C-alpha positions as CSV (number, residue, x, y, z in Angstrom):
1,M,5.9,-12.9,33.8
2,S,5.4,-14.5,30.4
3,P,6.6,-12.4,27.3
4,L,3.1,-11.6,26.0
5,R,1.7,-10.7,29.4
6,A,4.6,-8.4,30.1
7,Q,3.8,-6.4,27.0
8,F,0.2,-5.8,28.0
9,S,-1.5,-4.7,31.2
10,G,-2.3,-7.2,33.9
11,N,-6.0,-7.4,33.1
12,F,-5.6,-7.8,29.3
13,E,-7.2,-11.0,28.1
14,F,-5.8,-13.5,25.6
15,G,-8.2,-15.9,24.0
16,T,-9.0,-18.0,21.0
17,A,-12.3,-18.3,19.1
18,T,-14.5,-20.7,17.2
19,S,-18.1,-20.9,15.9
20,A,-20.8,-23.6,16.3
21,Y,-21.5,-24.6,12.7
22,Q,-17.8,-24.5,11.7
23,I,-16.7,-27.1,14.3
24,E,-19.6,-28.9,16.1
25,G,-21.0,-31.3,13.5
26,H,-24.5,-30.1,12.7
27,R,-25.9,-33.6,12.2
28,F,-25.4,-34.5,15.8
29,G,-27.7,-33.9,18.8
30,G,-31.0,-33.1,17.2
31,A,-30.1,-29.9,15.5
32,G,-32.5,-28.6,12.9
33,R,-31.7,-27.8,9.3
34,C,-30.2,-24.4,8.8
35,H,-29.7,-22.2,5.7
36,W,-26.1,-23.2,5.4
37,D,-27.2,-26.8,4.9
38,D,-29.5,-25.5,2.1
39,F,-26.8,-23.3,0.6
40,A,-24.2,-26.0,0.5
41,D,-26.6,-28.4,-1.2
42,V,-26.6,-26.2,-4.3
43,S,-23.8,-27.0,-6.8
44,G,-21.2,-24.3,-7.0
45,N,-22.0,-22.5,-3.7
46,V,-19.3,-24.3,-1.6
47,E,-16.0,-25.9,-2.6
48,R,-16.6,-29.6,-3.3
49,G,-20.2,-29.2,-2.0
50,E,-19.0,-29.6,1.6
51,N,-21.1,-28.7,4.6
52,G,-20.9,-28.6,8.4
53,A,-22.6,-32.0,9.0
54,T,-19.5,-33.4,10.7
55,A,-17.0,-30.5,10.7
56,C,-14.5,-31.1,13.6
57,D,-16.9,-33.3,15.6
58,H,-16.5,-30.9,18.5
59,Y,-19.9,-32.0,19.7
60,H,-18.3,-35.2,20.9
61,R,-14.7,-34.0,21.3
62,F,-15.2,-30.7,23.1
63,E,-13.5,-31.9,26.4
64,D,-10.3,-32.6,24.5
65,D,-10.5,-29.4,22.5
66,L,-11.1,-27.3,25.6
67,D,-8.0,-29.0,27.2
68,L,-6.0,-27.5,24.3
69,V,-7.4,-24.1,25.1
70,A,-6.4,-24.5,28.8
71,K,-3.0,-25.9,28.1
72,C,-2.1,-23.0,25.8
73,G,-2.7,-20.6,28.7
74,F,-5.6,-18.6,27.2
75,D,-7.7,-16.6,29.6
76,S,-10.9,-16.7,27.5
77,Y,-12.6,-18.7,24.8
78,R,-15.1,-17.3,22.4
79,F,-17.8,-19.7,21.2
80,S,-21.2,-19.5,19.7
81,T,-24.5,-21.3,20.2
82,S,-26.4,-22.5,17.2
83,W,-30.0,-21.2,16.8
84,S,-31.0,-24.2,14.8
85,R,-29.5,-26.6,17.3
86,I,-31.5,-25.0,20.2
87,L,-34.7,-24.2,18.3
88,P,-34.8,-26.6,15.3
89,E,-37.8,-24.8,13.8
90,G,-36.5,-21.4,14.7
91,S,-39.1,-20.9,17.4
92,G,-41.5,-23.0,19.5
93,Q,-40.2,-26.3,20.8
94,V,-36.8,-26.3,22.4
95,N,-34.3,-29.1,21.6
96,E,-33.3,-29.9,25.2
97,A,-30.4,-32.0,24.0
98,G,-29.0,-28.8,22.3
99,L,-29.3,-26.7,25.5
100,D,-27.8,-29.5,27.6
101,Y,-24.9,-29.7,25.2
102,Y,-24.1,-26.0,25.6
103,E,-24.5,-26.2,29.4
104,R,-21.9,-29.0,29.5
105,L,-19.7,-27.0,27.2
106,V,-19.8,-23.9,29.4
107,D,-19.3,-25.9,32.6
108,A,-16.3,-27.5,31.0
109,M,-14.8,-24.1,30.3
110,L,-15.3,-23.0,33.9
111,E,-13.8,-26.2,35.2
112,R,-10.7,-25.3,33.2
113,D,-10.7,-21.8,34.6
114,F,-11.1,-19.7,31.5
115,K,-13.8,-17.2,30.7
116,P,-16.7,-18.2,28.3
117,Y,-17.4,-15.5,25.8
118,L,-20.8,-16.3,24.1
119,T,-21.9,-15.2,20.7
120,L,-25.6,-15.9,20.1
121,Y,-25.6,-15.8,16.3
122,H,-22.8,-16.9,14.1
123,W,-24.7,-17.4,10.9
124,E,-26.7,-20.6,11.2
125,L,-30.3,-19.3,10.6
126,P,-32.9,-22.1,10.9
127,S,-34.3,-23.1,7.5
128,A,-37.8,-22.7,8.8
129,L,-37.2,-19.0,9.4
130,N,-35.4,-18.6,6.1
131,D,-38.6,-20.0,4.5
132,L,-40.4,-17.0,6.0
133,G,-37.9,-14.5,4.5
134,G,-35.2,-14.8,7.1
135,W,-33.3,-11.5,7.6
136,R,-35.7,-9.8,5.1
137,N,-38.6,-10.3,7.4
138,P,-39.0,-7.6,10.2
139,E,-40.4,-10.3,12.5
140,I,-36.9,-11.7,12.8
141,A,-36.1,-9.1,15.5
142,H,-38.7,-10.8,17.7
143,W,-37.7,-14.3,16.7
144,F,-34.1,-13.5,17.5
145,A,-34.9,-12.0,20.9
146,D,-37.0,-15.0,21.8
147,Y,-34.1,-17.3,20.9
148,C,-31.6,-15.2,22.9
149,E,-33.9,-15.4,25.9
150,V,-34.0,-19.2,25.7
151,V,-30.2,-19.4,25.7
152,I,-29.5,-16.8,28.4
153,R,-32.1,-18.3,30.8
154,R,-30.0,-21.5,30.7
155,L,-26.4,-20.1,30.4
156,G,-26.6,-16.5,31.5
157,D,-25.4,-17.1,35.0
158,R,-22.1,-18.6,33.8
159,V,-21.0,-16.8,30.6
160,F,-18.6,-13.9,31.2
161,R,-19.5,-11.7,28.2
162,T,-22.2,-12.1,25.6
163,A,-22.3,-10.8,22.0
164,T,-25.7,-10.7,20.2
165,L,-24.3,-11.5,16.8
166,N,-21.2,-11.8,14.8
167,E,-20.3,-9.7,11.7
168,P,-23.5,-8.0,10.6
169,W,-21.9,-7.1,7.2
170,C,-21.5,-10.8,6.5
171,V,-25.0,-11.7,7.7
172,S,-26.5,-9.0,5.4
173,F,-24.4,-7.6,2.6
174,L,-22.1,-10.6,1.8
175,S,-25.1,-12.9,2.0
176,H,-27.8,-10.9,0.2
177,F,-26.0,-8.6,-2.2
178,I,-22.8,-10.4,-3.1
179,G,-24.4,-13.8,-2.6
180,A,-21.2,-15.5,-1.3
181,H,-22.8,-16.8,1.9
182,A,-26.2,-18.3,2.8
183,P,-28.9,-17.6,1.7
184,G,-26.9,-16.7,-1.4
185,L,-29.1,-13.8,-2.8
186,R,-28.0,-11.0,-5.1
187,D,-30.8,-8.5,-4.5
188,I,-30.5,-4.9,-3.4
189,R,-33.9,-4.8,-1.8
190,A,-33.2,-7.9,0.2
191,T,-29.8,-6.5,1.2
192,A,-31.2,-3.1,2.5
193,R,-33.8,-4.9,4.6
194,A,-31.4,-7.5,5.9
195,M,-28.9,-4.7,6.8
196,H,-31.5,-2.9,8.8
197,H,-33.2,-6.0,10.4
198,V,-29.9,-7.5,11.6
199,M,-29.2,-4.3,13.6
200,L,-32.8,-4.1,14.8
201,A,-32.5,-7.7,16.0
202,H,-29.3,-6.8,17.8
203,G,-31.1,-3.9,19.6
204,R,-34.2,-5.9,20.5
205,A,-32.2,-8.8,21.8
206,T,-30.0,-6.5,23.9
207,Q,-33.2,-5.0,25.4
208,R,-34.6,-8.4,26.2
209,L,-31.4,-9.6,27.8
210,R,-31.2,-6.4,29.9
211,D,-34.7,-7.1,31.1
212,L,-33.4,-10.5,32.3
213,G,-30.7,-8.9,34.3
214,Q,-27.9,-9.7,31.9
215,D,-24.9,-7.4,31.7
216,N,-21.6,-7.5,29.8
217,L,-23.5,-7.3,26.5
218,G,-21.9,-6.4,23.2
219,C,-21.8,-6.9,19.5
220,V,-19.0,-8.0,17.2
221,F,-18.3,-6.0,14.0
222,N,-16.0,-7.1,11.2
223,L,-14.0,-4.1,9.8
224,E,-11.8,-3.7,6.8
225,Y,-9.3,-0.9,6.3
226,A,-10.3,0.7,2.9
227,Q,-7.9,2.8,0.8
228,P,-8.4,4.4,-2.6
229,V,-6.3,3.0,-5.4
230,D,-5.0,6.5,-6.1
231,E,-5.7,10.1,-5.2
232,S,-8.2,10.7,-7.9
233,K,-11.6,12.1,-6.8
234,E,-13.3,9.0,-8.2
235,A,-11.1,6.6,-6.3
236,R,-11.5,8.5,-3.1
237,Y,-15.3,8.5,-3.5
238,A,-15.4,4.8,-4.2
239,A,-13.3,4.0,-1.1
240,E,-15.7,6.2,1.0
241,V,-18.7,4.2,-0.4
242,Y,-17.0,0.9,0.5
243,D,-16.1,2.2,3.9
244,A,-19.7,3.3,4.5
245,I,-21.1,-0.1,3.4
246,Y,-18.6,-2.2,5.3
247,N,-17.8,-0.2,8.4
248,K,-19.9,2.9,9.0
249,F,-23.4,1.5,8.4
250,F,-23.4,-0.8,11.3
251,L,-21.4,1.2,13.8
252,S,-23.3,4.4,13.0
253,S,-26.6,2.7,13.6
254,V,-25.6,1.7,17.2
255,F,-23.7,4.7,18.2
256,H,-25.1,7.6,16.1
257,K,-28.7,6.5,15.4
258,S,-28.1,7.1,11.7
259,Y,-27.0,5.5,8.5
260,P,-24.2,7.0,6.3
261,E,-25.6,9.7,3.9
262,I,-23.3,8.6,1.1
263,I,-25.1,5.3,0.6
264,L,-28.7,6.2,1.5
265,P,-29.6,7.2,-2.1
266,A,-29.1,3.6,-3.1
267,L,-30.5,1.9,-0.1
268,E,-33.3,4.1,1.3
269,P,-35.8,3.2,-1.5
270,H,-35.5,-0.4,-0.3
271,L,-35.5,0.0,3.5
272,P,-38.7,-1.0,5.3
273,K,-41.3,1.7,6.0
274,G,-40.6,3.6,9.2
275,W,-37.0,2.5,9.4
276,Q,-36.0,5.8,11.0
277,D,-38.2,4.9,14.0
278,D,-36.1,1.8,14.8
279,F,-32.9,3.6,15.9
280,E,-34.0,3.9,19.5
281,D,-34.1,0.2,19.7
282,I,-30.9,-0.4,17.6
283,A,-28.9,2.1,19.7
284,T,-29.8,0.4,23.0
285,P,-26.6,0.9,25.0
286,I,-24.0,-2.0,25.1
287,D,-21.1,-2.6,27.4
288,W,-18.3,-3.6,25.0
289,V,-17.5,-3.9,21.3
290,G,-15.8,-6.7,19.5
291,I,-13.8,-6.0,16.3
292,N,-12.8,-8.7,13.8
293,Y,-10.0,-7.7,11.5
294,Y,-8.2,-9.6,8.8
295,T,-7.2,-7.4,5.9
296,R,-7.4,-4.1,4.0
297,K,-9.0,-3.5,0.6
298,I,-7.7,-1.2,-2.1
299,I,-10.7,0.3,-3.9
300,A,-11.0,1.5,-7.4
301,P,-14.1,3.0,-9.2
302,A,-15.9,0.7,-11.6
303,E,-18.6,0.9,-14.3
304,G,-22.0,-0.7,-13.9
305,A,-24.6,-0.8,-11.2
306,W,-24.2,0.6,-7.7
307,P,-21.9,0.6,-5.7
308,H,-19.7,1.5,-8.7
309,L,-16.5,0.1,-7.2
310,K,-14.1,-2.9,-7.2
311,D,-11.2,-4.0,-5.1
312,V,-7.8,-4.5,-6.7
313,P,-4.9,-6.6,-5.4
314,G,-2.5,-4.8,-3.1
315,P,1.3,-5.1,-3.2
316,L,1.8,-6.8,0.2
317,P,2.1,-10.5,1.0
318,K,-1.2,-12.4,0.9
319,T,-2.8,-15.2,3.0
320,D,-4.0,-18.5,1.5
321,L,-7.3,-16.6,0.8
322,D,-5.4,-13.9,-1.1
323,W,-6.2,-11.4,1.7
324,E,-3.5,-8.8,1.9
325,I,-1.6,-8.8,5.2
326,Y,-1.7,-5.2,6.5
327,P,-1.3,-5.1,10.3
328,E,-1.3,-1.3,10.4
329,G,-5.0,-1.4,9.5
330,L,-5.8,-2.9,12.9
331,S,-4.3,-0.2,15.0
332,A,-5.8,2.5,12.7
333,L,-9.3,1.0,13.0
334,L,-9.1,0.5,16.8
335,M,-8.2,4.2,17.1
336,R,-10.9,5.2,14.7
337,V,-13.7,3.2,16.4
338,A,-12.8,4.6,19.8
339,R,-12.6,8.2,18.5
340,D,-15.6,8.2,16.3
341,Y,-18.0,5.8,17.9
342,T,-17.4,4.0,21.2
343,G,-15.4,6.4,23.4
344,D,-14.4,4.7,26.6
345,L,-16.2,1.4,26.0
346,P,-13.9,-1.6,26.2
347,L,-12.8,-2.9,22.9
348,F,-11.8,-6.5,22.1
349,V,-10.1,-7.8,19.0
350,T,-12.5,-10.8,18.8
351,E,-11.0,-12.3,15.7
352,N,-7.7,-12.0,14.0
353,G,-5.8,-14.7,12.1
354,M,-4.8,-16.0,8.7
355,A,-5.5,-18.9,6.3
356,N,-2.3,-20.7,5.5
357,A,-1.5,-23.7,3.4
358,D,-0.4,-25.8,6.4
359,Q,1.0,-29.3,6.0
360,C,1.1,-31.9,8.7
361,V,4.2,-34.0,8.5
362,G,4.2,-36.7,11.1
363,D,3.2,-34.9,14.3
364,V,4.6,-31.5,13.2
365,V,2.8,-28.5,11.6
366,H,5.3,-25.7,10.9
367,D,3.5,-22.4,10.3
368,P,6.0,-19.5,10.7
369,E,3.8,-17.3,8.5
370,R,1.0,-17.4,11.0
371,V,3.4,-16.7,13.9
372,S,4.7,-13.6,12.0
373,Y,1.1,-12.6,11.4
374,F,0.2,-12.7,15.1
375,E,3.4,-11.0,16.1
376,K,2.8,-8.1,13.8
377,H,-0.9,-7.7,14.6
378,L,-0.3,-7.9,18.4
379,A,2.3,-5.2,18.0
380,Q,-0.4,-3.0,16.4
381,V,-2.8,-3.7,19.2
382,Q,-0.1,-2.6,21.7
383,Q,0.5,0.5,19.7
384,A,-3.2,1.4,19.7
385,I,-3.3,0.9,23.5
386,E,-0.3,3.2,23.9
387,R,-2.2,5.8,21.8
388,G,-5.2,5.6,24.1
389,A,-7.5,3.0,22.6
390,P,-9.3,1.1,25.4
391,V,-8.4,-2.4,24.1
392,Q,-8.8,-5.1,26.7
393,G,-8.4,-8.3,24.9
394,Y,-7.3,-10.2,21.8
395,F,-8.7,-13.5,20.4
396,A,-6.8,-15.5,17.8
397,W,-8.9,-17.0,15.1
398,S,-9.2,-19.9,15.2
399,L,-8.5,-22.7,17.8
400,L,-9.1,-25.4,15.1
401,D,-9.0,-25.8,11.4
402,N,-12.6,-25.9,10.5
403,Y,-15.4,-25.5,8.0
404,E,-14.5,-22.3,6.3
405,W,-18.0,-21.6,4.9
406,A,-18.0,-21.3,1.1
407,F,-14.3,-22.5,1.0
408,G,-15.3,-25.8,2.6
409,Y,-12.4,-27.5,4.4
410,D,-9.6,-26.3,2.2
411,K,-8.6,-23.1,4.0
412,R,-7.0,-23.5,7.4
413,F,-7.0,-20.8,10.1
414,G,-6.4,-23.0,13.1
415,L,-3.8,-23.0,15.8
416,V,-4.5,-26.7,15.8
417,H,-4.4,-28.8,12.6
418,V,-7.4,-31.1,12.1
419,D,-7.3,-34.2,9.9
420,F,-10.9,-34.2,8.7
421,E,-10.8,-37.9,7.9
422,T,-9.5,-39.1,11.2
423,Q,-10.3,-36.0,13.4
424,K,-6.8,-36.1,14.7
425,R,-5.7,-32.8,16.3
426,T,-2.1,-31.7,15.9
427,P,-1.0,-28.4,17.5
428,K,0.9,-26.2,15.1
429,S,4.0,-24.1,15.8
430,S,1.7,-21.1,16.2
431,Y,-0.1,-22.9,19.1
432,Y,3.3,-23.5,20.8
433,W,4.2,-19.9,20.1
434,F,1.2,-18.7,22.2
435,K,1.8,-21.4,24.8
436,E,5.4,-20.4,25.4
437,R,4.5,-16.8,25.6
438,L,1.4,-17.2,27.8
439,T,2.6,-19.8,30.2
440,D,6.4,-19.7,30.4
441,S,6.1,-23.3,29.4
442,S,9.3,-25.3,29.1
443,L,7.6,-27.7,26.7
444,S,9.4,-27.3,23.4
445,N,7.7,-26.9,20.1
446,P,8.1,-30.0,18.0
447,S,8.5,-27.8,14.9
448,D,11.7,-26.5,16.4
449,G,13.3,-29.9,16.0
C-alpha cells in the first residue's frame, strides 16, 4: 500500500481541484461575458490588468491535463462549470457548445477512472445578471436554480458529488464589502444582501436538484482560523466578530437557521425584508460539506467604521501571498465544524495549498516548501480523523498554475507549472511527491537529480 493510503482509511479520497474561469480560457467556445471580465477591465483591479480570456487553455488541452490527474494517482477531481459559458445571458438560451464541452470533460474523467466532483458556481457571474444587481437581487436565487437545473439535466448522471457553490464569503463579503473581487463594491447594504442571497440561492438550488433526483449534494465553505492579537477584551471581541463574518454566518444559516447575533446590529438594517423567512429554504439538508483552508488571521481592534478590526502579521512563515502557514488551524476547524454544525455528515477538505515563487529551470520545478505544506496539513487532517472528525477526503489546490483572480498570473498554486506564453506544463516536485505516495510509482522525481 502506498504511504499516503496507509495513513488513511481505505475509502479516504485524494484529489486535486481547479475552477473554470481560472483555467479554461473564457474567450473560447461561445462563453458569455462575466463580471470578472468587467472587473479586470478596470485599471488597478487586477495585477497588470490580466483576465481569464486564455488562462491555461484547458478548454483545448483538458485531455492532457486530465492525464496528469490520472498519472498522479488521484481518486477524484474537483472542477467547476461556468454559468456564463452555459447561459451567456445568465438565463434563456443555452450555449450548447458549452454544455457539450463539459460533457466531454466529465466523460474524459470517467474514462480515466477518477470521480468527478462538480462545483456549480466558482465566481463567474454572467454580466447580464450583474447588470440586474447580481447577488444583491433576490431573483438570483431563481436564476441560479434554473442554471443548476440545466447543468444537472446534462451531467447529473455522471458526476459523483455536486457542490452548489464555492466559498460564499468570497462571493459576498470579499466582493461587496472589501471590493477585492468582482463586482468590486464597497457597500455594506450590498454586502448584507449578497451574503443572504448567496445562501438563499444555495438552498433553492439544492431543493431544485433534489426534485430532479440528485443526491450527494453539498456546499463548499472557506474558513479561516481567527485568533485575537492579545488577551484584551477588545481583541477577543474583534476576533469573535471576524469569526462571525467569515465562518459562522454561512455555516449557521445552513445548520442552525440563524445568523450570528454579534454581527446582526450592523447587518440587519440592510438585509432584505422578510429575511428570517428564508431559513427553511437555506437550511435544506445537504449530504456533505467541503472546507477550504489556507491560513489563520490574527485580529486586532481598530478605529473607524464597522467591523472595527484589522488583521496583523503573524510570526510564522508565509506563502508567496503573505498568508501565514498554520497547519494546526485545519484540524481545529475540522473538529469545530463537526462538533458545532455538521455532526456525522462527511467532511472533505476541498481546497488546501500554497502560493509559492516557483521557478522552472529546464524541465525541473523544485518546490520543497509546498511539499512541506502538504505534509503538515495532511498530518493535521489525520489528527482530526483520529479525534473523531468524519473527514473522507482531501483535495490539493491546485492541479495547475492558473489565473489567480486579482493577482493575475503572478501567484502560483499548482502541482504543475504552466508557462503562460507557451502553455507548456511541467510537473513540480510536489506533483511527484503525491505521485510517489499515491501510486508506489518507481518514476523518479526530476527535481531529485
